[in-house]
C-alpha angles and dihedrals in degrees: 000000000000106000118197099193151009127238105212120202131196132196119191093034089065092071096053096100118200091358093057093103090062091058092042091053091050090050093049090051092051092046090052092050092048095050092048087068090071134055113270140071115255127184111208118206138162127217131171098334094322130104120204130197106196120187123216092198138026116290141183105262096200092049092049093048091050090055094046089052088066093060113098113219095044114114098176139010116207122188102221140190110216123199135174116264110280139182117274094256091055090045090061093052092046092049093050090048092050094049093051094048096042094048109024114187092007114162104174138089130296143170132200121233113188128187120196107197088160100070092190091071110113096235123056122222096267092051091050090050092052098041096045092045090052092049093049092049090051093049098044112035094184095067128078138192123255113171094185108046107006123174089222130030106203107203125197121185121192106203130125082319134017114260122199120190138148105168128076124192113196117243126213095258122210127099128307113268111257096035097094106045130256133297136182116241119208096221120194129171092260135102100257110055097056089053091049090052091048091051094053091045087056088061090055100265119148109226132224116173140205126204123191109220121191111190131215089019091053119044132230086249089061089053091048090051090059091047088054091050091051089050091051092051090046089066085074102024102041123237113348123204105218115203110205110202121195099227098171099103094044092047094047092048091053091046092052099042109031131072108271096231087058097048096100097049095042093049089049091051091053091048089054092049091052093044090053092050091052091045091054091047092052102043098258118146102198145019126242125205135177094228120145119195112263096357095122137357094273090052102059114118091254091049093050091050090050091049093048090055092078094051128086093180120075114263115218116208106179093173096052095118099031125116115228091252090053089056093045090052091057092043089055091047094053095040101247100107099083092050093045093057095053107123100249115123125226127210092267092068104044102064101040121155116233091228109021119191110256098187103042120190108225092214092054091046091051090052091051091050091050087066090059098058140125093016095054091051089063091048091051091049091051092048091053094045094050098045116135118226119211122183107221119198134156 
């Protein structure tokens, strides 16, 4: 079957009332960007709660569907044959022709579901259901009707054109990226943080990201690994501006001047401070981390409370209740897992205390940090001022 177009459906956007057009426009923009990644020329349009992607030349259906499945906000993707409005007799012939080409050799059950948005059409929906079903049964003796649990639901929509479709590919759901503000993702080279960014992008959040680089203790290959992860996430989230912060001097100063059992929590607090500075400078309203409760010493409940203390912005932790296997399953699904497990260390793994505190007392941590100022404030300022920004897009 040579399909010329896709009918693209959404779910949550439909309840947005008078603001729905804003979400629709964001979705159309993301669909357009996704389909530009493949050969073919698609015109994207919206009409009465429907979005259409109509091709002006042949295209690879599987490739197009794979790209559309990266667009948050899409609930269903329907390959559709569109024809000009036609008299009822011609409609029957076109429907029979579609069914035979879309399902050659089919010998199961079907039902017809018609929608007549154009009320001037001579037949109403029930008449179309009956007449088309009768015509299909006459043309293909091996099929039968089952209105309750059919193998195929043959849908016909009478709008400004006639749409025939009988296959539905699930979309990723969620909200279109750009419809829910912007947040700063703390992106490491591990498994968790790319998944956390993907999850917030699914709720419509535009992502910026910050990576803490510690040369010469972390290699250029470790940095490139994080760039690759940002590019992989950008397939779903759109272009991501990755802020690479040289954290070496800050990290060494903490290592040399703070109690070793407090290194992890103090370093984490300074990462959050820097991430919040960059977020404010770049119009982001929140931070995102890949922390999961109890996974490591810096992710106990007491550690997370102590880390939050230095932040004025909200900190989103979408993985907070996930098991590691839950996170791995999503990483494999979105294509980041194989890159995340490459053996290149990030700055969180090179200065690890042998016995890190797991229940830090915020008052004690603040006293330890007071011994680091004012020198560390200058190091933090330098790190922020010398950050490198890389635009990551796939």
